[in-house]
VEXFIMI-952607 format. One record per residue: residue in three letters; x, y negated, z of N, C-alpha, C in turn; residue number from 1. Coordinates in pm, whole numbers, padded with zeros to 5 digits. Example, Ala and Ser with C-alpha at 12.3 -4.5 7.8 and 13.67 -1.06 7.14 Angstrom:
! VEXFIMI-952607
+------+--------+---------+--------+---------+----------+--------+--------+---------+--------+-----+
| rest | n_east | n_north |   n_up | ca_east | ca_north |  ca_up | c_east | c_north |   c_up |  nr |
+------+--------+---------+--------+---------+----------+--------+--------+---------+--------+-----+
|  ALA |  01319 |   00569 |  00780 |   01230 |    00450 |  00780 |  01320 |   00330 |  00780 |   1 |
|  SER |  01285 |   00225 |  00708 |   01367 |    00106 |  00714 |  01290 |  -00003 |  00787 |   2 |
+------+--------+---------+--------+---------+----------+--------+--------+---------+--------+-----+
! end
This chain:
! VEXFIMI-952607
+------+--------+---------+--------+---------+----------+--------+--------+---------+--------+-----+
| rest | n_east | n_north |   n_up | ca_east | ca_north |  ca_up | c_east | c_north |   c_up |  nr |
+------+--------+---------+--------+---------+----------+--------+--------+---------+--------+-----+
|  MET |  06906 |  -07600 |  10833 |   06781 |   -07655 |  10912 |  06716 |  -07500 |  10990 |   1 |
|  GLN |  06742 |  -07556 |  11104 |   06699 |   -07441 |  11218 |  06578 |  -07315 |  11225 |   2 |
|  ASN |  06598 |  -07204 |  11172 |   06464 |   -07172 |  11131 |  06461 |  -07019 |  11276 |   3 |
|  TYR |  06353 |  -07033 |  11383 |   06332 |   -06936 |  11434 |  06261 |  -06828 |  11385 |   4 |
|  ASP |  06162 |  -06875 |  11303 |   06128 |   -06715 |  11251 |  06172 |  -06630 |  11196 |   5 |
|  PHE |  06277 |  -06723 |  11099 |   06385 |   -06594 |  11004 |  06468 |  -06532 |  11148 |   6 |
|  ILE |  06472 |  -06576 |  11234 |   06555 |   -06488 |  11344 |  06502 |  -06384 |  11417 |   7 |
|  TYR |  06370 |  -06442 |  11415 |   06284 |   -06324 |  11499 |  06270 |  -06166 |  11388 |   8 |
|  ASN |  06241 |  -06240 |  11244 |   06165 |   -06162 |  11146 |  06272 |  -06059 |  11112 |   9 |
|  LYS |  06425 |  -06132 |  11092 |   06591 |   -06028 |  11059 |  06580 |  -05944 |  11153 |  10 |
|  LEU |  06564 |  -05965 |  11338 |   06591 |   -05891 |  11435 |  06490 |  -05757 |  11414 |  11 |
|  TYR |  06352 |  -05799 |  11374 |   06235 |   -05723 |  11428 |  06274 |  -05596 |  11304 |  12 |
|  ASP |  06270 |  -05650 |  11204 |   06324 |   -05538 |  11084 |  06450 |  -05468 |  11100 |  13 |
|  TYR |  06547 |  -05510 |  11169 |   06677 |   -05422 |  11184 |  06633 |  -05339 |  11322 |  14 |
|  PHE |  06558 |  -05414 |  11406 |   06584 |   -05301 |  11535 |  06448 |  -05213 |  11525 |  15 |
|  GLY |  06333 |  -05287 |  11487 |   06221 |   -05277 |  11504 |  06122 |  -05278 |  11643 |  16 |
|  PRO |  06034 |  -05253 |  11693 |   05927 |   -05297 |  11802 |  06019 |  -05244 |  11919 |  17 |
|  GLN |  06027 |  -05319 |  12045 |   06113 |   -05270 |  12150 |  05997 |  -05250 |  12246 |  18 |
|  GLY |  05897 |  -05320 |  12279 |   05832 |   -05243 |  12347 |  05881 |  -05312 |  12504 |  19 |
|  TRP |  05938 |  -05391 |  12538 |   05985 |   -05403 |  12667 |  05911 |  -05483 |  12781 |  20 |
|  TRP |  05880 |  -05467 |  12876 |   06035 |   -05438 |  12961 |  06031 |  -05290 |  13035 |  21 |
|  PRO |  06172 |  -05280 |  13023 |   06184 |   -05137 |  13095 |  06152 |  -05129 |  13232 |  22 |
|  ALA |  06015 |  -05096 |  13258 |   05989 |   -05071 |  13383 |  05860 |  -04981 |  13333 |  23 |
|  ASP |  05853 |  -04901 |  13484 |   05724 |   -04857 |  13472 |  05606 |  -04845 |  13536 |  24 |
|  THR |  05589 |  -04944 |  13609 |   05495 |   -05028 |  13697 |  05505 |  -05191 |  13680 |  25 |
|  ALA |  05408 |  -05267 |  13692 |   05406 |   -05413 |  13705 |  05512 |  -05457 |  13858 |  26 |
|  PHE |  05490 |  -05382 |  13875 |   05554 |   -05423 |  14036 |  05706 |  -05404 |  14029 |  27 |
|  GLU |  05734 |  -05290 |  13964 |   05849 |   -05263 |  13956 |  05937 |  -05353 |  13843 |  28 |
|  MET |  05872 |  -05437 |  13738 |   05920 |   -05516 |  13666 |  05957 |  -05665 |  13782 |  29 |
|  LEU |  05843 |  -05704 |  13850 |   05890 |   -05795 |  13905 |  06039 |  -05761 |  14014 |  30 |
|  ILE |  06046 |  -05714 |  14034 |   06153 |   -05687 |  14144 |  06269 |  -05636 |  14065 |  31 |
|  GLY |  06247 |  -05568 |  13952 |   06361 |   -05550 |  13867 |  06419 |  -05671 |  13800 |  32 |
|  ALA |  06316 |  -05755 |  13807 |   06367 |   -05922 |  13716 |  06442 |  -05957 |  13852 |  33 |
|  ILE |  06426 |  -05996 |  13957 |   06490 |   -06040 |  14062 |  06610 |  -05925 |  14114 |  34 |
|  LEU |  06662 |  -05763 |  14123 |   06789 |   -05733 |  14118 |  06848 |  -05732 |  13992 |  35 |
|  VAL |  06817 |  -05781 |  13876 |   06924 |   -05777 |  13758 |  06977 |  -05935 |  13717 |  36 |
|  GLN |  06881 |  -06036 |  13854 |   07025 |   -06171 |  13881 |  07152 |  -06124 |  13855 |  37 |
|  ASN |  07265 |  -06242 |  13821 |   07363 |   -06193 |  13814 |  07477 |  -06043 |  13812 |  38 |
|  THR |  07382 |  -05958 |  13752 |   07436 |   -05824 |  13732 |  07388 |  -05776 |  13570 |  39 |
|  ASN |  07427 |  -05624 |  13559 |   07377 |   -05570 |  13436 |  07238 |  -05501 |  13484 |  40 |
|  TRP |  07186 |  -05461 |  13379 |   07023 |   -05375 |  13426 |  07061 |  -05265 |  13448 |  41 |
|  ARG |  07211 |  -05150 |  13418 |   07251 |   -05066 |  13449 |  07259 |  -05053 |  13621 |  42 |
|  ASN |  07319 |  -05160 |  13682 |   07317 |   -05173 |  13837 |  07180 |  -05196 |  13876 |  43 |
|  ALA |  07108 |  -05248 |  13812 |   06943 |   -05291 |  13869 |  06873 |  -05170 |  13866 |  44 |
|  GLU |  06903 |  -05106 |  13731 |   06849 |   -04928 |  13755 |  06835 |  -04884 |  13865 |  45 |
|  LYS |  06984 |  -04862 |  13916 |   07059 |   -04799 |  14023 |  06991 |  -04826 |  14150 |  46 |
|  ALA |  06981 |  -04957 |  14154 |   06931 |   -05032 |  14308 |  06734 |  -04959 |  14278 |  47 |
|  ILE |  06678 |  -04936 |  14171 |   06566 |   -04940 |  14146 |  06565 |  -04775 |  14234 |  48 |
|  SER |  06613 |  -04696 |  14131 |   06616 |   -04562 |  14198 |  06624 |  -04580 |  14323 |  49 |
|  ARG |  06655 |  -04627 |  14402 |   06691 |   -04619 |  14513 |  06541 |  -04647 |  14631 |  50 |
|  LEU |  06499 |  -04750 |  14563 |   06341 |   -04799 |  14587 |  06222 |  -04693 |  14536 |  51 |
|  LYS |  06290 |  -04574 |  14521 |   06141 |   -04488 |  14484 |  06021 |  -04464 |  14563 |  52 |
|  ASP |  06069 |  -04483 |  14677 |   05953 |   -04491 |  14769 |  05926 |  -04555 |  14830 |  53 |
|  CYS |  05955 |  -04733 |  14811 |   05843 |   -04773 |  14890 |  05819 |  -04954 |  14754 |  54 |
|  LEU |  05820 |  -04867 |  14604 |   05827 |   -04942 |  14512 |  05658 |  -04990 |  14482 |  55 |
|  GLU |  05586 |  -05007 |  14596 |   05446 |   -05041 |  14635 |  05442 |  -05184 |  14696 |  56 |
|  PRO |  05389 |  -05289 |  14673 |   05437 |   -05418 |  14732 |  05436 |  -05441 |  14890 |  57 |
|  GLU |  05268 |  -05372 |  14962 |   05300 |   -05337 |  15040 |  05390 |  -05258 |  15143 |  58 |
|  ILE |  05383 |  -05161 |  15076 |   05522 |   -05067 |  15189 |  05673 |  -05204 |  15182 |  59 |
|  MET |  05689 |  -05241 |  15056 |   05815 |   -05309 |  15052 |  05800 |  -05452 |  15150 |  60 |
|  ASP |  05685 |  -05511 |  15115 |   05698 |   -05604 |  15201 |  05716 |  -05589 |  15385 |  61 |
|  ASN |  05671 |  -05461 |  15391 |   05667 |   -05408 |  15552 |  05834 |  -05349 |  15566 |  62 |
|  LEU |  05884 |  -05321 |  15483 |   06019 |   -05282 |  15514 |  06123 |  -05385 |  15571 |  63 |
|  PRO |  06209 |  -05337 |  15682 |   06308 |   -05474 |  15702 |  06370 |  -05505 |  15604 |  64 |
|  GLU |  06395 |  -05667 |  15635 |   06487 |   -05682 |  15536 |  06627 |  -05632 |  15547 |  65 |
|  LYS |  06709 |  -05574 |  15649 |   06845 |   -05552 |  15596 |  06824 |  -05397 |  15588 |  66 |
|  ASP |  06705 |  -05322 |  15588 |   06685 |   -05195 |  15512 |  06730 |  -05175 |  15369 |  67 |
|  LEU |  06628 |  -05291 |  15323 |   06608 |   -05303 |  15203 |  06725 |  -05360 |  15110 |  68 |
|  ALA |  06830 |  -05496 |  15190 |   06942 |   -05493 |  15137 |  07021 |  -05341 |  15153 |  69 |
|  GLU |  07037 |  -05265 |  15207 |   07101 |   -05135 |  15174 |  07032 |  -05013 |  15070 |  70 |
|  LEU |  06950 |  -05083 |  15046 |   06835 |   -04953 |  14969 |  06880 |  -05013 |  14795 |  71 |
|  ILE |  06964 |  -05159 |  14787 |   06981 |   -05246 |  14665 |  07137 |  -05243 |  14662 |  72 |
|  LYS |  07223 |  -05230 |  14769 |   07353 |   -05222 |  14738 |  07392 |  -05248 |  14602 |  73 |
|  PRO |  07416 |  -05098 |  14473 |   07420 |   -05148 |  14368 |  07385 |  -05238 |  14294 |  74 |
|  SER |  07294 |  -05312 |  14321 |   07268 |   -05446 |  14272 |  07374 |  -05535 |  14256 |  75 |
|  GLY |  07395 |  -05563 |  14365 |   07531 |   -05666 |  14371 |  07459 |  -05752 |  14417 |  76 |
|  PHE |  07528 |  -05853 |  14566 |   07443 |   -05979 |  14616 |  07314 |  -05953 |  14716 |  77 |
|  PHE |  07336 |  -05779 |  14782 |   07225 |   -05749 |  14833 |  07121 |  -05797 |  14903 |  78 |
|  ASN |  07240 |  -05857 |  15027 |   07195 |   -05924 |  15108 |  07114 |  -06080 |  15061 |  79 |
|  ILE |  07131 |  -06114 |  14963 |   07079 |   -06235 |  14912 |  06948 |  -06203 |  14849 |  80 |
|  LYS |  07036 |  -06065 |  14754 |   06863 |   -06061 |  14669 |  06763 |  -06001 |  14769 |  81 |
|  ALA |  06750 |  -05932 |  14845 |   06655 |   -05889 |  15008 |  06621 |  -05992 |  14993 |  82 |
|  GLY |  06680 |  -06117 |  15061 |   06569 |   -06244 |  15112 |  06508 |  -06292 |  15004 |  83 |
|  ARG |  06542 |  -06277 |  14856 |   06490 |   -06338 |  14743 |  06363 |  -06229 |  14753 |  84 |
|  ILE |  06372 |  -06120 |  14754 |   06266 |   -06019 |  14707 |  06164 |  -06047 |  14859 |  85 |
|  LYS |  06210 |  -06066 |  14977 |   06108 |   -06096 |  15063 |  06038 |  -06262 |  15069 |  86 |
|  ALA |  06110 |  -06330 |  14995 |   06030 |   -06438 |  14939 |  05929 |  -06430 |  14882 |  87 |
|  PHE |  05974 |  -06343 |  14764 |   05861 |   -06329 |  14639 |  05710 |  -06273 |  14678 |  88 |
|  LEU |  05780 |  -06167 |  14799 |   05701 |   -06065 |  14869 |  05583 |  -06174 |  14913 |  89 |
|  GLU |  05605 |  -06285 |  15000 |   05589 |   -06327 |  15120 |  05448 |  -06452 |  15013 |  90 |
|  TRP |  05510 |  -06456 |  14876 |   05393 |   -06563 |  14823 |  05334 |  -06443 |  14730 |  91 |
|  PHE |  05339 |  -06349 |  14701 |   05306 |   -06249 |  14636 |  05190 |  -06183 |  14761 |  92 |
|  ARG |  05182 |  -06190 |  14853 |   05092 |   -06164 |  14976 |  04968 |  -06216 |  14951 |  93 |
|  LYS |  04969 |  -06353 |  14912 |   04867 |   -06442 |  14931 |  04800 |  -06451 |  14813 |  94 |
|  TYR |  04799 |  -06351 |  14730 |   04724 |   -06287 |  14614 |  04687 |  -06160 |  14625 |  95 |
|  ASP |  04690 |  -06096 |  14760 |   04671 |   -05988 |  14769 |  04755 |  -05898 |  14703 |  96 |
|  TYR |  04899 |  -05899 |  14673 |   04942 |   -05839 |  14561 |  04892 |  -05809 |  14432 |  97 |
|  ASP |  04808 |  -05877 |  14405 |   04743 |   -05834 |  14261 |  04771 |  -05932 |  14169 |  98 |
|  THR |  04851 |  -05849 |  14079 |   04896 |   -05945 |  13906 |  04799 |  -06012 |  13877 |  99 |
|  GLU |  04708 |  -05917 |  13855 |   04569 |   -05984 |  13746 |  04557 |  -06160 |  13800 | 100 |
|  ARG |  04532 |  -06136 |  13975 |   04458 |   -06255 |  14027 |  04588 |  -06379 |  14035 | 101 |
|  ALA |  04733 |  -06329 |  14028 |   04770 |   -06439 |  14010 |  04774 |  -06499 |  13874 | 102 |
|  ALA |  04777 |  -06431 |  13765 |   04762 |   -06414 |  13626 |  04688 |  -06498 |  13607 | 103 |
|  LYS |  04557 |  -06505 |  13654 |   04425 |   -06577 |  13641 |  04455 |  -06775 |  13659 | 104 |
|  LEU |  04582 |  -06764 |  13699 |   04662 |   -06928 |  13720 |  04676 |  -07001 |  13603 | 105 |
|  GLU |  04705 |  -07136 |  13546 |   04709 |   -07205 |  13477 |  04858 |  -07176 |  13437 | 106 |
|  GLY |  04889 |  -07141 |  13301 |   05038 |   -07096 |  13309 |  05161 |  -07184 |  13414 | 107 |
|  SER |  05123 |  -07329 |  13333 |   05205 |   -07410 |  13403 |  05239 |  -07395 |  13573 | 108 |
|  ARG |  05099 |  -07394 |  13617 |   05064 |   -07418 |  13777 |  05161 |  -07266 |  13812 | 109 |
|  LEU |  05125 |  -07161 |  13769 |   05164 |   -07023 |  13837 |  05352 |  -07013 |  13769 | 110 |
|  ARG |  05394 |  -07118 |  13709 |   05518 |   -07115 |  13645 |  05573 |  -07185 |  13824 | 111 |
|  GLN |  05507 |  -07304 |  13812 |   05558 |   -07411 |  13901 |  05592 |  -07312 |  14100 | 112 |
|  GLU |  05490 |  -07222 |  14097 |   05462 |   -07190 |  14222 |  05552 |  -07099 |  14234 | 113 |
|  LEU |  05624 |  -07056 |  14122 |   05723 |   -06893 |  14125 |  05875 |  -06992 |  14109 | 114 |
|  LEU |  05867 |  -07092 |  14083 |   05994 |   -07194 |  14085 |  05980 |  -07256 |  14214 | 115 |
|  ASN |  05901 |  -07259 |  14297 |   05887 |   -07247 |  14417 |  05932 |  -07130 |  14514 | 116 |
|  ILE |  05920 |  -07081 |  14512 |   05997 |   -06945 |  14602 |  06140 |  -06950 |  14569 | 117 |
|  LYS |  06231 |  -06932 |  14722 |   06361 |   -06931 |  14705 |  06433 |  -06824 |  14656 | 118 |
|  GLY |  06535 |  -06867 |  14530 |   06532 |   -06733 |  14483 |  06524 |  -06715 |  14345 | 119 |
|  ILE |  06395 |  -06774 |  14310 |   06347 |   -06771 |  14186 |  06378 |  -06890 |  14048 | 120 |
|  GLY |  06456 |  -06886 |  14031 |   06497 |   -06950 |  13889 |  06371 |  -06970 |  13760 | 121 |
|  ARG |  06461 |  -06996 |  13669 |   06392 |   -07071 |  13572 |  06363 |  -06945 |  13507 | 122 |
|  GLU |  06475 |  -06855 |  13494 |   06506 |   -06751 |  13347 |  06436 |  -06660 |  13433 | 123 |
|  THR |  06432 |  -06616 |  13579 |   06390 |   -06489 |  13603 |  06199 |  -06544 |  13684 | 124 |
|  ALA |  06171 |  -06658 |  13671 |   06020 |   -06672 |  13689 |  05982 |  -06659 |  13526 | 125 |
|  ASP |  06045 |  -06742 |  13401 |   05971 |   -06694 |  13292 |  05982 |  -06561 |  13240 | 126 |
|  VAL |  06056 |  -06422 |  13264 |   06060 |   -06336 |  13225 |  05971 |  -06244 |  13349 | 127 |
|  MET |  05872 |  -06295 |  13457 |   05805 |   -06225 |  13539 |  05681 |  -06293 |  13440 | 128 |
|  LEU |  05671 |  -06436 |  13401 |   05571 |   -06485 |  13335 |  05515 |  -06400 |  13214 | 129 |
|  LEU |  05631 |  -06413 |  13123 |   05601 |   -06336 |  12993 |  05546 |  -06145 |  13012 | 130 |
|  TYR |  05624 |  -06088 |  13116 |   05620 |   -05979 |  13118 |  05489 |  -05900 |  13200 | 131 |
|  VAL |  05478 |  -05967 |  13317 |   05381 |   -05948 |  13367 |  05234 |  -06014 |  13384 | 132 |
|  PHE |  05267 |  -06124 |  13337 |   05182 |   -06233 |  13365 |  05111 |  -06298 |  13252 | 133 |
|  ASP |  05147 |  -06233 |  13168 |   05072 |   -06248 |  12981 |  05099 |  -06398 |  12952 | 134 |
|  LYS |  05197 |  -06447 |  13005 |   05183 |   -06596 |  12972 |  05266 |  -06588 |  12845 | 135 |
|  PRO |  05264 |  -06696 |  12747 |   05391 |   -06696 |  12628 |  05479 |  -06768 |  12651 | 136 |
|  ILE |  05602 |  -06735 |  12675 |   05685 |   -06811 |  12691 |  05838 |  -06806 |  12622 | 137 |
|  PHE |  05867 |  -06855 |  12593 |   06061 |   -06847 |  12528 |  06110 |  -06793 |  12637 | 138 |
|  VAL |  06227 |  -06755 |  12702 |   06324 |   -06708 |  12813 |  06445 |  -06747 |  12727 | 139 |
|  THR |  06525 |  -06851 |  12801 |   06640 |   -06917 |  12786 |  06760 |  -06874 |  12822 | 140 |
|  ASP |  06801 |  -06730 |  12788 |   06890 |   -06680 |  12872 |  07034 |  -06715 |  12796 | 141 |
|  ALA |  07086 |  -06634 |  12855 |   07279 |   -06661 |  12818 |  07260 |  -06633 |  12681 | 142 |
|  TYR |  07194 |  -06467 |  12634 |   07195 |   -06397 |  12518 |  07139 |  -06529 |  12413 | 143 |
|  ALA |  07062 |  -06538 |  12422 |   06952 |   -06647 |  12324 |  07049 |  -06748 |  12291 | 144 |
|  ARG |  07130 |  -06806 |  12402 |   07225 |   -06934 |  12361 |  07347 |  -06856 |  12304 | 145 |
|  ARG |  07406 |  -06771 |  12316 |   07549 |   -06687 |  12222 |  07485 |  -06701 |  12106 | 146 |
|  ILE |  07371 |  -06613 |  12090 |   07339 |   -06591 |  11993 |  07344 |  -06699 |  11875 | 147 |
|  PHE |  07214 |  -06820 |  11925 |   07178 |   -06889 |  11858 |  07293 |  -07054 |  11818 | 148 |
|  TYR |  07399 |  -07015 |  11873 |   07522 |   -07109 |  11866 |  07617 |  -07078 |  11797 | 149 |
|  ARG |  07616 |  -06928 |  11803 |   07697 |   -06863 |  11663 |  07666 |  -06842 |  11547 | 150 |
|  LEU |  07523 |  -06850 |  11535 |   07465 |   -06910 |  11438 |  07474 |  -07060 |  11341 | 151 |
|  GLY |  07512 |  -07118 |  11442 |   07520 |   -07274 |  11375 |  07442 |  -07370 |  11450 | 152 |
|  TYR |  07321 |  -07314 |  11545 |   07209 |   -07430 |  11573 |  07270 |  -07469 |  11690 | 153 |
|  ASP |  07251 |  -07602 |  11690 |   07303 |   -07692 |  11821 |  07192 |  -07686 |  11898 | 154 |
|  MET |  07108 |  -07625 |  11973 |   07069 |   -07623 |  12116 |  07059 |  -07758 |  12167 | 155 |
|  PRO |  06962 |  -07785 |  12273 |   06995 |   -07860 |  12369 |  07062 |  -07807 |  12489 | 156 |
|  GLU |  07111 |  -07867 |  12610 |   07207 |   -07788 |  12685 |  07095 |  -07735 |  12770 | 157 |
|  SER |  07002 |  -07880 |  12839 |   06938 |   -07783 |  12923 |  06826 |  -07650 |  12912 | 158 |
|  TYR |  06762 |  -07648 |  13027 |   06707 |   -07498 |  12973 |  06559 |  -07522 |  12912 | 159 |
|  GLU |  06512 |  -07626 |  12993 |   06389 |   -07626 |  12964 |  06366 |  -07714 |  12798 | 160 |
|  SER |  06452 |  -07783 |  12746 |   06455 |   -07859 |  12620 |  06503 |  -07767 |  12540 | 161 |
|  PHE |  06596 |  -07661 |  12549 |   06603 |   -07542 |  12462 |  06427 |  -07460 |  12467 | 162 |
|  ARG |  06388 |  -07425 |  12561 |   06242 |   -07363 |  12558 |  06160 |  -07384 |  12506 | 163 |
|  ASN |  06150 |  -07501 |  12536 |   06048 |   -07609 |  12457 |  06065 |  -07602 |  12268 | 164 |
|  LEU |  06215 |  -07598 |  12276 |   06220 |   -07620 |  12102 |  06196 |  -07496 |  12029 | 165 |
|  VAL |  06223 |  -07390 |  12078 |   06190 |   -07298 |  12030 |  06025 |  -07313 |  12037 | 166 |
|  GLU |  05974 |  -07256 |  12085 |   05827 |   -07262 |  12131 |  05732 |  -07346 |  12057 | 167 |
|  GLU |  05833 |  -07499 |  12023 |   05713 |   -07567 |  11955 |  05754 |  -07473 |  11810 | 168 |
|  HIS |  05840 |  -07413 |  11783 |   05865 |   -07352 |  11652 |  05809 |  -07222 |  11614 | 169 |
|  MET |  05755 |  -07176 |  11714 |   05726 |   -07020 |  11718 |  05536 |  -06994 |  11729 | 170 |
|  PRO |  05485 |  -06941 |  11663 |   05350 |   -06872 |  11707 |  05307 |  -06873 |  11870 | 171 |
|  ASN |  05206 |  -06904 |  11933 |   05169 |   -06912 |  12048 |  05145 |  -06774 |  12087 | 172 |
|  GLU |  05227 |  -06699 |  12065 |   05148 |   -06560 |  12056 |  05268 |  -06444 |  12188 | 173 |
|  LEU |  05175 |  -06399 |  12273 |   05208 |   -06345 |  12384 |  05340 |  -06235 |  12341 | 174 |
|  ASN |  05258 |  -06152 |  12254 |   05371 |   -06038 |  12196 |  05532 |  -06080 |  12127 | 175 |
|  VAL |  05472 |  -06204 |  12046 |   05603 |   -06233 |  11967 |  05684 |  -06319 |  12067 | 176 |
|  PHE |  05671 |  -06339 |  12175 |   05771 |   -06400 |  12266 |  05842 |  -06262 |  12373 | 177 |
|  GLN |  05733 |  -06154 |  12398 |   05803 |   -06041 |  12436 |  05894 |  -05969 |  12359 | 178 |
|  GLU |  05797 |  -05972 |  12220 |   05951 |   -05909 |  12146 |  06084 |  -05988 |  12126 | 179 |
|  TYR |  06069 |  -06100 |  12089 |   06134 |   -06256 |  12057 |  06289 |  -06172 |  12177 | 180 |
|  HIS |  06233 |  -06201 |  12293 |   06308 |   -06156 |  12412 |  06380 |  -06071 |  12379 | 181 |
|  ALA |  06342 |  -05958 |  12367 |   06379 |   -05789 |  12404 |  06487 |  -05783 |  12224 | 182 |
|  LEU |  06460 |  -05814 |  12145 |   06527 |   -05827 |  12043 |  06641 |  -05880 |  12043 | 183 |
|  LEU |  06661 |  -06001 |  12152 |   06771 |   -06096 |  12138 |  06896 |  -06015 |  12218 | 184 |
|  VAL |  06807 |  -06001 |  12346 |   06913 |   -05904 |  12416 |  06925 |  -05816 |  12381 | 185 |
|  GLU |  06915 |  -05677 |  12277 |   06920 |   -05572 |  12211 |  07085 |  -05629 |  12120 | 186 |
|  HIS |  07042 |  -05728 |  12033 |   07155 |   -05763 |  11966 |  07239 |  -05795 |  12000 | 187 |
|  ALA |  07234 |  -05905 |  12108 |   07327 |   -05959 |  12193 |  07441 |  -05808 |  12315 | 188 |
|  LYS |  07374 |  -05712 |  12297 |   07445 |   -05602 |  12366 |  07498 |  -05493 |  12222 | 189 |
|  GLN |  07401 |  -05501 |  12155 |   07453 |   -05377 |  12075 |  07572 |  -05451 |  11943 | 190 |
|  ILE |  07563 |  -05570 |  11891 |   07627 |   -05618 |  11794 |  07685 |  -05764 |  11782 | 191 |
|  CYS |  07599 |  -05847 |  11844 |   07674 |   -06022 |  11869 |  07707 |  -05988 |  12024 | 192 |
|  LYS |  07752 |  -05956 |  12088 |   07850 |   -05900 |  12146 |  07971 |  -06004 |  12205 | 193 |
|  LYS |  08061 |  -05997 |  12300 |   08129 |   -06083 |  12360 |  08250 |  -06117 |  12202 | 194 |
|  ARG |  08267 |  -05976 |  12183 |   08357 |   -05944 |  12042 |  08228 |  -05898 |  12005 | 195 |
|  PRO |  08206 |  -05940 |  11840 |   08085 |   -05966 |  11820 |  08123 |  -05807 |  11662 | 196 |
|  SER |  08013 |  -05759 |  11626 |   08065 |   -05657 |  11551 |  07972 |  -05723 |  11373 | 197 |
|  CYS |  08030 |  -05825 |  11335 |   07947 |   -05950 |  11253 |  07915 |  -05861 |  11097 | 198 |
|  GLU |  08031 |  -05707 |  11085 |   07988 |   -05675 |  10977 |  07901 |  -05576 |  10951 | 199 |
|  ILE |  07801 |  -05550 |  11038 |   07695 |   -05504 |  11063 |  07587 |  -05560 |  11120 | 200 |
|  CYS |  07604 |  -05704 |  11107 |   07482 |   -05773 |  11190 |  07410 |  -05815 |  11085 | 201 |
|  PRO |  07281 |  -05817 |  11132 |   07153 |   -05837 |  10993 |  07141 |  -06014 |  10983 | 202 |
|  LEU |  07250 |  -06095 |  11008 |   07209 |   -06215 |  11029 |  07282 |  -06250 |  11027 | 203 |
|  ASN |  07421 |  -06175 |  10949 |   07548 |   -06217 |  10890 |  07566 |  -06324 |  10808 | 204 |
|  ALA |  07451 |  -06326 |  10718 |   07470 |   -06386 |  10563 |  07412 |  -06576 |  10639 | 205 |
|  ALA |  07331 |  -06547 |  10737 |   07301 |   -06700 |  10758 |  07398 |  -06781 |  10855 | 206 |
|  CYS |  07484 |  -06673 |  10920 |   07534 |   -06683 |  11045 |  07723 |  -06765 |  11016 | 207 |
|  GLU |  07712 |  -06884 |  11124 |   07863 |   -06993 |  11082 |  07963 |  -06912 |  11168 | 208 |
|  GLN |  07908 |  -06831 |  11229 |   08006 |   -06703 |  11334 |  08114 |  -06844 |  11384 | 209 |
|  ARG |  08017 |  -06918 |  11465 |   08119 |   -07021 |  11581 |  08154 |  -06887 |  11690 | 210 |
|  LEU |  08246 |  -06845 |  11688 |   08302 |   -06747 |  11826 |  08410 |  -06836 |  11938 | 211 |
|  SER |  08393 |  -06906 |  11940 |   08507 |   -07013 |  12044 |  08402 |  -07007 |  12154 | 212 |
+------+--------+---------+--------+---------+----------+--------+--------+---------+--------+-----+
! end
């Protein structure tokens, strides 16, 4: 039987509260969610550090796209990501760059607006919803899929079906979903890696260790 509470509780007991997302401001988090696409957080952090003088939405919105692309080079695919950031800022401008104003929208409507922005996919949108716009949602990233598969959970192939299934079995609480995502990321980075350290895994006793 698939027990999503069990995974959460075991990881929480082992790693403790994570207090994610790793950013100093809400806007930095929003930009970081785009920069981390198709790369690791270290590279995204390098790009963010180069943006330190323009980590305000109005300043970044007025920055020429080619200059923005040059600044975010460490994140990879920098020309594409600069375009995505500019598309996001065009949307954000409609809300006067105010996260609280945007967060007043009903969750599904806000999610659809984010998904309508060029270059904002479901995972990126859901991270933004979870950590900035305070919408309880399960982020179905590659780490979650890896961990659940190895445990022996036969999860749906589609992103939305996977997300909905977990959400149906978890309390609809913002802090729970924030911690769950952060804990799964931490577990995948430290223990359930491509070559896992099963001997120290807090989920070992319940894991089928499907490693193929």
